[in-house]
C-alpha positions in Angstrom: -39.0 122.0 164.9 -38.0 122.1 161.2 -39.4 125.6 160.8 -37.7 126.8 163.9 -34.4 125.3 162.8 -34.8 126.9 159.4 -35.5 130.3 161.0 -32.4 130.0 163.1 -30.3 129.0 160.1 -31.6 132.0 158.1 -30.9 134.4 161.0 -27.3 133.1 161.4 -26.8 133.5 157.7 -28.0 137.1 157.8 -25.6 137.8 160.7 -22.7 136.2 158.9 -23.4 138.1 155.7 -23.6 141.3 157.6 -20.3 140.7 159.3 -18.7 140.1 155.9 -20.3 143.2 154.4 -22.4 141.2 152.0 -25.8 142.1 153.2 -27.8 145.2 152.3 -25.7 148.2 153.1 -22.5 146.4 152.2 -21.2 144.7 149.0 -24.8 144.3 147.7 -24.9 148.1 147.1 -21.6 148.3 145.3 -21.9 148.2 141.5 -19.9 148.8 138.4 -20.6 152.3 137.0 -22.0 153.5 140.2 -21.2 157.1 139.3 -22.7 157.0 135.8 -25.0 160.0 135.4 -24.2 161.4 138.8 -21.5 163.8 137.9 -23.2 166.0 135.3 -21.8 165.1 131.9 -18.5 163.9 133.4 -17.2 160.3 133.5 -15.7 159.9 136.9 -13.6 157.0 136.1 -12.1 158.7 133.0 -11.2 161.7 135.1 -9.4 159.5 137.6 -7.6 157.6 134.9 -6.4 160.8 133.2 -4.9 162.2 136.4 -3.3 158.9 137.4 -1.8 158.5 133.9 -0.3 162.0 134.0 1.3 161.2 137.4 2.7 157.9 136.4 4.3 159.5 133.3 6.5 161.7 135.5 6.6 159.6 138.8 7.0 155.9 138.3 7.1 155.0 142.0 3.5 156.1 142.4 2.4 152.7 141.2 4.0 151.0 144.2 2.8 153.8 146.5 -0.8 153.4 145.5 -0.7 149.6 145.9 0.7 150.0 149.4 -1.8 152.7 150.2 -4.7 150.4 149.2 -3.2 147.6 151.3 -2.7 149.7 154.4 -6.1 151.2 153.9 -8.3 148.2 153.3 -6.7 145.8 155.8 -7.6 148.1 158.7 -11.3 148.5 159.2 -11.9 148.0 155.5 -11.7 150.4 152.5 -13.1 153.4 154.2 -10.7 156.3 153.7 -9.5 156.2 157.4 -5.9 156.2 156.4 -6.3 159.6 154.7 -7.3 161.5 157.8 -4.7 164.0 159.2 -4.4 164.7 162.9 -2.9 163.2 166.1 -3.7 159.6 166.8 -5.1 158.8 163.3 -4.3 155.7 161.3 -1.7 157.8 159.3 0.3 158.3 162.5 0.7 154.6 163.3 4.3 153.4 162.9 3.7 151.1 159.9 2.0 154.0 158.0 4.6 156.7 158.5 6.3 155.8 155.2 3.0 155.5 153.2 2.8 157.9 150.3 0.4 158.8 147.5 -1.9 161.0 149.6 -1.2 164.0 147.4 -2.5 162.3 144.3 -5.7 161.2 146.0 -6.2 164.8 147.2 -5.6 166.1 143.7 -8.2 163.8 142.2 -10.7 164.7 144.9 -10.2 168.4 144.2 -10.8 167.9 140.5 -13.9 165.8 141.1 -15.3 168.3 143.6 -15.1 171.0 140.9 -17.2 168.8 138.6 -19.7 167.3 141.0 -19.4 168.4 144.7 -20.1 165.8 147.4 -20.6 162.9 145.0 -17.4 160.8 144.8 -16.0 159.3 148.0 -12.3 159.3 148.9 -12.4 155.6 149.4 -13.6 155.0 145.9 -10.9 157.3 144.6 -8.3 155.2 146.3 -9.6 152.0 144.6 -10.0 153.5 141.2 -6.6 155.2 141.2 -4.8 151.9 142.2 -6.7 150.0 139.5 -5.5 152.5 136.9 -1.9 152.5 138.2 -1.8 148.7 137.9 -2.9 148.8 134.3 -0.4 151.5 133.5 2.4 149.3 135.0 1.6 146.5 132.6 -0.9 144.7 134.7 -4.3 143.5 133.5 -6.9 146.2 133.5 -9.9 145.1 135.7 -13.3 146.3 136.6 -14.0 147.6 140.1 -17.4 148.2 141.8 -17.9 151.6 143.3 -20.3 153.1 145.8 -18.2 153.1 148.9 -18.6 155.8 151.6 -16.0 157.2 153.9 -16.0 156.2 157.6 -16.0 158.7 160.4 -13.2 156.9 162.3 -9.5 156.9 162.0 -7.4 155.6 165.0 -3.8 154.5 165.2 -4.8 151.9 167.7 -6.7 150.0 165.1 -3.6 149.5 162.9 -2.4 145.9 162.8 -0.3 145.0 159.8 2.1 142.1 158.9 5.7 142.5 159.9 8.8 142.4 157.7 10.0 139.3 159.6 6.8 137.3 159.7 6.9 133.6 158.9 4.7 132.1 156.2 2.3 130.9 158.9 2.0 134.3 160.4 1.4 135.9 157.0 -1.2 133.4 155.9 -2.9 133.6 159.3 -3.2 137.4 159.0 -4.6 137.4 155.6 -6.8 134.4 156.4 -8.4 136.6 159.0 -9.4 138.9 156.2 -10.9 136.1 154.2 -8.0 135.3 151.8 -6.8 131.8 151.2 -3.1 130.9 150.9 -2.9 131.3 147.1 -4.6 134.7 147.3 -2.1 135.7 150.1 0.9 134.8 148.0 -0.6 136.6 145.0 -1.1 139.8 147.0 2.5 139.9 148.2 3.4 139.9 144.5 2.8 143.7 144.6 6.4 143.7 146.0 7.6 143.3 142.4 7.3 147.1 142.1 8.1 147.8 145.8 11.1 149.1 147.7 12.2 149.0 151.3 15.0 150.5 153.3 18.2 149.1 154.8 16.9 149.5 158.3 14.4 146.7 157.6 17.1 144.1 157.0 20.4 145.3 158.6 19.8 143.9 162.0 17.7 140.9 161.3 19.3 139.6 158.0 22.7 141.1 157.6 24.5 141.7 160.9 22.6 140.1 163.8 20.6 137.2 162.5 18.9 135.3 165.3 20.2 137.8 167.7 23.8 136.7 167.2 26.3 139.5 166.5 27.8 139.3 163.1 25.5 136.5 161.9 23.9 136.7 158.4 20.6 135.0 157.5 21.5 131.8 155.7 18.2 132.1 153.7 19.6 135.2 152.0 21.6 134.4 148.9 25.3 134.9 149.7 25.9 137.1 146.7 23.1 139.4 147.7 24.4 139.6 151.3 27.8 140.6 150.1 26.5 143.3 147.8 24.2 144.7 150.5 27.0 144.7 153.1 29.6 146.3 150.9 27.7 148.7 148.8 24.1 149.3 149.8 23.7 148.7 153.6 27.0 149.0 155.3 26.8 148.6 159.1 26.6 152.3 159.8 23.6 154.4 161.0 23.9 156.6 157.9 22.8 153.7 155.6 19.5 153.1 157.4 17.4 155.0 154.8 19.2 153.7 151.7 16.7 152.2 149.3 16.5 148.5 148.4 14.4 147.3 145.5 12.3 144.3 146.5 12.6 142.9 143.0 15.8 144.2 141.4 15.2 142.1 138.2 12.0 143.9 137.4 11.4 147.6 136.6 9.6 149.4 139.4 7.1 150.4 136.7 6.3 146.8 135.6 4.1 144.3 137.4 5.2 140.8 136.5 6.0 137.5 138.2 9.8 138.0 138.5 9.3 138.5 142.3 8.4 134.8 142.6 11.4 133.8 140.5 13.6 135.7 142.8 12.2 133.9 145.8 13.0 130.6 144.1 16.7 131.6 144.0 16.7 132.9 147.6 16.9 136.5 146.5 13.9 137.7 148.6 14.9 141.0 150.3 12.5 140.9 153.2 12.2 137.8 155.4 8.4 137.9 155.1 8.9 137.4 151.3 11.6 134.7 151.4 9.7 132.8 154.1 7.0 132.1 151.6 9.5 129.8 149.9 11.0 128.1 152.9 11.3 124.3 152.9 8.3 122.7 154.5 5.9 125.7 154.1 2.5 125.2 152.5 3.0 128.4 150.4 6.1 127.1 148.6 4.2 125.4 145.8 2.1 128.6 145.2 5.4 130.5 144.7 6.4 127.9 142.1 3.1 128.1 140.3 3.3 131.9 140.1 6.9 131.8 139.0 6.5 129.1 136.4 3.2 130.3 134.8 1.5 133.5 133.8 -1.2 133.0 136.4 -0.1 136.0 138.4 -1.3 138.3 135.5 -4.9 137.4 136.0 -4.9 136.4 139.7 -3.5 139.7 141.0 -6.5 141.8 139.8 -8.9 139.3 141.4 -7.0 139.6 144.7 -7.0 143.4 144.5 -10.8 143.5 143.9 -11.3 141.2 146.9 -9.1 143.5 149.0 -11.0 146.5 147.8 -14.3 145.1 149.0 -13.4 144.4 152.7 -16.0 145.9 155.1 -17.2 148.7 152.8 -19.7 151.3 153.9 -22.5 152.1 151.4 -25.9 153.6 151.2 -26.4 156.1 154.0 -23.5 154.8 156.1 -20.6 157.1 156.8 -20.2 160.1 154.6 -18.8 161.5 151.3 -16.0 163.8 152.5 -15.5 167.2 151.0 -11.7 166.8 151.4 -10.0 163.5 152.0 -7.8 164.4 154.9 -10.5 165.5 157.4 -14.1 164.5 158.3 -16.9 166.7 157.2 
């Protein structure tokens, strides 16, 4: 009986690890420096870093774009390059992904690497490396990532399920909890919004002009001064203002990753409801916001959260493929 019970326990553990991508063929085959010696005399990570650095120097918003790209990539079927595929019905065509940018930089990096070592570096690894380098260039802590991912031969818009701009703290933590993140890690990940932007269309109806479905009502959780500025100057109640840009953290440069996003939430200056809801009275996430606003913990916790995000459901070994170009299957 004891042996049988032990056998069943081991079997269940293997299944659980396989689901999480931790067994052979998953995280176990990712490693730091995976491409060392596999690209002739070229250092893959140095090549990626150089191209990202050149882009950031002339295009600051690329930092936020790459962070968003990694988030939209890795939370749907894992970090597998599925978001990069062109064509009808692919992940790229799903509504939440229509405003995702940064594809051109990933393609440019892939082109350069294909010249140096054809068929070696996956598009999914390029995404992760490029985001890591952008974070460091924006003042974040440079961190190591493990590589060896392969690209999945699947990309379907029907797979795309992402948090909404109006989600409550419970809905947000539930979503990320399903991906293996605890509450603190969830709040840390949303700190990427410190370099992010949105558009007036995301808040006009729900926060400025029709809160709770009541015509003319403004969300009381939005700071009165912010509401007045948005209504008068940035997001007037006309269709032409829908695409006007709003900075999610107006106090911080879009090129600087810092904790001012959390300080803004403390003062009810969160632009999106999903952000401000993290600091609503009675929510279990409120104290995490206080911690990140009042300490320097965001600086070292953010890279850890990104690494965890980058290792969701990876393909390795002989799984999937290494694409020749990132926007179509081989």
